[in-house]
C-alpha positions as CSV (number, residue, x, y, z in Angstrom):
1,M,-22.5,16.7,68.0
2,R,-20.5,13.7,67.2
3,F,-23.1,12.3,64.8
4,H,-22.5,16.0,62.6
5,F,-18.7,15.9,62.9
6,G,-18.5,12.4,61.9
7,F,-20.9,13.1,58.8
8,L,-18.5,16.2,58.1
9,V,-15.6,14.5,58.0
10,S,-17.1,11.8,55.8
11,S,-18.4,14.4,53.3
12,I,-14.8,15.9,52.8
13,F,-13.6,12.6,50.9
14,I,-17.1,11.5,49.3
15,I,-17.9,15.1,47.8
16,P,-14.5,15.7,46.0
17,S,-15.0,11.8,44.3
18,L,-18.4,12.9,43.2
19,A,-17.5,16.6,42.0
20,S,-14.7,15.4,39.6
21,S,-15.2,16.2,36.0
22,L,-13.7,15.4,33.1
23,Y,-13.8,17.8,30.0
24,L,-12.2,16.8,26.5
25,T,-12.5,19.7,23.8
26,V,-12.2,19.3,20.1
27,P,-10.3,22.1,19.1
28,A,-9.7,23.4,15.3
29,S,-6.8,22.0,13.8
30,N,-5.4,21.7,10.0
31,V,-7.2,18.3,9.7
32,L,-10.0,19.6,11.3
33,P,-11.0,23.3,10.5
34,S,-14.4,23.4,12.0
35,P,-15.1,20.8,14.8
36,A,-19.0,21.7,14.3
37,S,-18.9,19.4,11.2
38,L,-18.4,16.5,13.4
39,L,-21.9,14.6,13.3
40,P,-23.8,14.1,16.4
41,S,-22.8,9.9,16.8
42,T,-19.1,11.0,17.3
43,H,-18.6,10.0,20.8
44,A,-16.1,9.3,23.6
45,T,-15.7,6.4,25.8
46,L,-13.7,5.6,29.2
47,T,-12.7,1.7,29.3
48,K,-11.4,0.0,32.2
49,A,-12.2,-3.9,32.9
50,N,-15.9,-4.5,33.7
51,L,-16.9,-1.0,33.2
52,T,-17.2,1.5,30.1
53,L,-18.3,5.0,30.6
54,S,-19.6,7.0,27.4
55,A,-20.2,10.7,26.6
56,L,-21.6,12.1,23.4
57,L,-20.1,15.4,21.8
58,R,-22.0,18.5,23.0
59,R,-22.7,21.7,21.1
60,E,-19.3,23.2,22.8
61,N,-17.4,20.8,20.6
62,L,-16.5,19.0,23.8
63,F,-17.0,15.4,25.9
64,K,-17.9,15.8,29.6
65,F,-17.2,12.9,32.0
66,S,-19.0,13.3,35.6
67,D,-18.7,11.1,38.8
68,I,-16.1,9.0,37.2
69,P,-15.1,6.0,39.5
70,H,-11.4,5.2,40.7
71,G,-9.1,3.3,38.2
72,S,-7.5,3.8,35.2
73,Y,-9.0,4.3,31.9
74,L,-8.2,4.2,27.8
75,C,-9.9,6.8,26.5
76,D,-11.2,6.6,22.8
77,I,-13.1,8.8,20.7
78,Y,-15.1,7.2,17.7
79,S,-16.0,9.3,14.7
80,R,-16.8,8.2,11.1
81,D,-14.7,10.8,9.4
82,Y,-11.6,11.2,11.7
83,S,-9.2,9.6,13.8
84,F,-8.3,10.7,17.4
85,A,-5.2,10.0,19.5
86,P,-5.9,8.0,22.5
87,L,-5.3,9.2,26.1
88,R,-4.7,7.7,29.4
89,I,-7.1,8.8,32.4
90,D,-6.3,8.0,35.8
91,V,-8.7,9.2,39.1
92,N,-7.4,8.5,42.5
93,R,-9.9,7.8,45.4
94,Q,-9.8,11.3,46.1
95,G,-11.4,12.0,42.7
96,V,-7.9,13.9,41.3
97,V,-8.4,13.2,37.8
98,E,-4.8,12.7,35.9
99,V,-4.9,12.7,32.1
100,Y,-1.7,11.2,29.8
101,Q,-0.6,10.7,26.4
102,T,-0.6,7.2,25.4
103,F,0.4,4.8,22.2
104,R,-1.4,1.7,20.9
105,G,1.0,-1.1,21.7
106,N,2.8,0.4,24.6
107,E,2.7,-1.3,28.0
108,W,0.1,0.3,30.6
109,D,2.8,1.1,32.9
110,N,4.6,3.3,30.7
111,K,2.9,6.7,31.0
112,G,3.3,9.3,28.4
113,E,3.5,13.1,28.7
114,R,1.2,14.3,31.4
115,L,-1.8,16.7,30.1
116,G,-3.6,18.1,32.8
117,A,-4.4,16.9,36.6
118,G,-6.8,17.8,39.5
119,V,-10.9,17.8,40.2
120,D,-12.0,19.3,37.1
121,V,-9.7,18.7,34.3
122,N,-10.2,20.2,30.6
123,V,-7.9,18.8,27.7
124,N,-7.5,19.2,24.1
125,V,-8.0,16.2,22.0
126,R,-5.4,15.7,19.3
127,V,-7.3,15.1,15.4
128,L,-4.5,12.4,13.8
129,T,-5.8,11.9,10.3
130,E,-9.2,11.9,8.3
131,K,-10.4,8.9,7.2
132,N,-10.2,7.8,3.5
133,F,-12.7,4.9,2.6
134,Y,-12.6,5.5,-1.1
135,E,-9.4,5.6,-3.0
136,S,-9.5,8.4,-6.0
137,R,-9.2,7.1,-9.4
138,G,-5.4,8.0,-10.5
139,G,-5.6,9.7,-13.8
140,F,-3.3,9.6,-16.9
141,S,0.4,10.4,-16.0
142,L,3.1,10.4,-19.1
143,L,6.0,10.2,-16.4
144,G,3.9,7.0,-15.4
145,L,3.8,5.3,-18.9
146,L,7.3,6.1,-19.6
147,K,8.4,4.5,-15.7
148,N,6.9,0.8,-17.7
149,P,9.8,-1.3,-18.7
150,M,7.9,-2.3,-21.6
151,I,7.6,1.2,-23.0
152,L,11.2,1.7,-22.3
153,I,12.5,-1.3,-24.3
154,G,10.2,-0.1,-27.1
155,I,11.6,3.0,-27.2
156,F,15.0,1.9,-27.2
157,G,14.5,-0.5,-29.8
158,M,12.7,2.1,-32.0
159,G,15.7,4.6,-31.3
160,M,18.2,1.9,-32.3
161,M,16.2,1.0,-35.6
162,I,16.0,4.5,-36.7
163,G,19.5,5.7,-35.5
164,M,21.4,2.6,-36.5
165,P,21.6,3.8,-40.3
166,Y,22.7,6.9,-39.5
167,L,25.6,5.8,-37.5
168,L,26.5,3.0,-40.0
169,D,26.7,6.2,-42.6
170,N,28.9,8.2,-40.4
171,M,31.0,5.1,-39.4
172,D,34.8,5.0,-40.2
173,P,35.3,2.9,-43.5
174,E,37.7,0.7,-41.7
175,M,35.3,0.2,-39.0
176,K,32.3,-0.3,-41.1
177,K,34.2,-3.0,-43.5
178,E,35.2,-5.2,-40.3
179,F,31.2,-4.8,-38.8
180,E,30.1,-6.2,-41.9
181,E,32.5,-9.1,-42.0
182,Q,31.1,-9.8,-38.6
183,Q,27.7,-9.9,-39.9
184,K,28.7,-12.2,-42.4
185,S,30.5,-14.6,-40.1
186,S,27.4,-14.6,-37.7
187,P,25.3,-17.5,-37.1
188,L,22.3,-15.6,-37.9
189,A,23.3,-14.4,-41.3
190,G,22.3,-17.4,-43.2
191,V,18.6,-17.2,-41.5
192,T,18.6,-13.6,-42.2
193,S,19.3,-13.6,-45.5
194,G,17.2,-16.6,-46.6
195,G,19.8,-19.2,-47.3
196,G,21.5,-21.8,-44.9
197,P,20.2,-25.3,-43.8
198,M,16.9,-24.4,-42.5
199,Q,15.9,-23.0,-45.9
200,G,14.2,-26.4,-47.1
201,F,13.2,-27.3,-43.6
202,D,9.4,-28.3,-43.5
203,M,8.2,-27.4,-40.4
204,A,4.5,-28.8,-40.6
205,A,5.7,-32.2,-41.5
206,W,8.2,-32.0,-38.8
207,M,5.4,-31.1,-36.3
208,A,3.3,-34.1,-37.9
209,G,6.2,-36.9,-37.2
210,K,7.0,-37.4,-40.8
211,T,10.4,-37.8,-41.9
212,A,12.0,-36.2,-44.8
213,P,12.7,-38.8,-47.5
214,S,16.4,-39.5,-47.8
215,S,18.0,-38.6,-51.4
216,S,18.8,-42.3,-52.1
217,A,15.2,-43.1,-51.9
218,E,14.1,-40.0,-53.9
219,E,16.3,-41.3,-56.7
220,K,15.1,-44.8,-56.4
221,S,11.7,-43.3,-56.8
222,V,12.3,-40.8,-59.7
223,E,14.3,-43.4,-61.7
224,A,12.1,-45.7,-63.3
225,P,13.1,-49.9,-63.9
226,K,14.1,-50.2,-67.8
227,P,12.4,-53.2,-69.0
228,K,14.2,-55.9,-70.1
229,S,14.6,-57.0,-73.9
230,K,14.1,-60.5,-75.0
231,K,16.4,-62.0,-77.6
232,R,15.0,-64.0,-80.5
233,G,16.4,-67.3,-81.0
């Protein structure tokens, strides 16, 4: 009788730990309208030090973990096309499972919102985003073209070139006369009109290192020496 009583007492503490189960259900959402479209390779893992448990996706769009040893686990769901939010799973020695929301980079002691607790727990997992491995090629955008600084500079210069004659024609005579005088006194006036000190400048000779002959040397080379006439004695 003592043997049966001891066995009964021990079974009270052992059976719940063996019967604990965790169900992670993938519900339909705006990001994932049809969970049935997930690939068969989609799986969930429970990870702690020196132990990793894995479960494949079932036809019911859920992951099932049974007989989870006590400890704290990080739950990750791996999928080729979608990213899922991680979870924290705590299992005590009596087999009670507690599920908490967690975030990457948080301290492990900082528990998030409690999502469920019990011997058999069913929790909905959250789909974050759809994975995009390829960047879509951008089409032609007129607004993006106008945002180019070079295009804006070209449009401004063309507008000034076309609109300046009209502005000069409609300008006040006194202001127009003053503008013309400023243009004549400008340092660039001689260059634009073709005159000035740069008119006779030889760029090719200057780049070749040749110096222009001075005016006195040119005069000497031009004037030929006059022969001296001999007097007859």
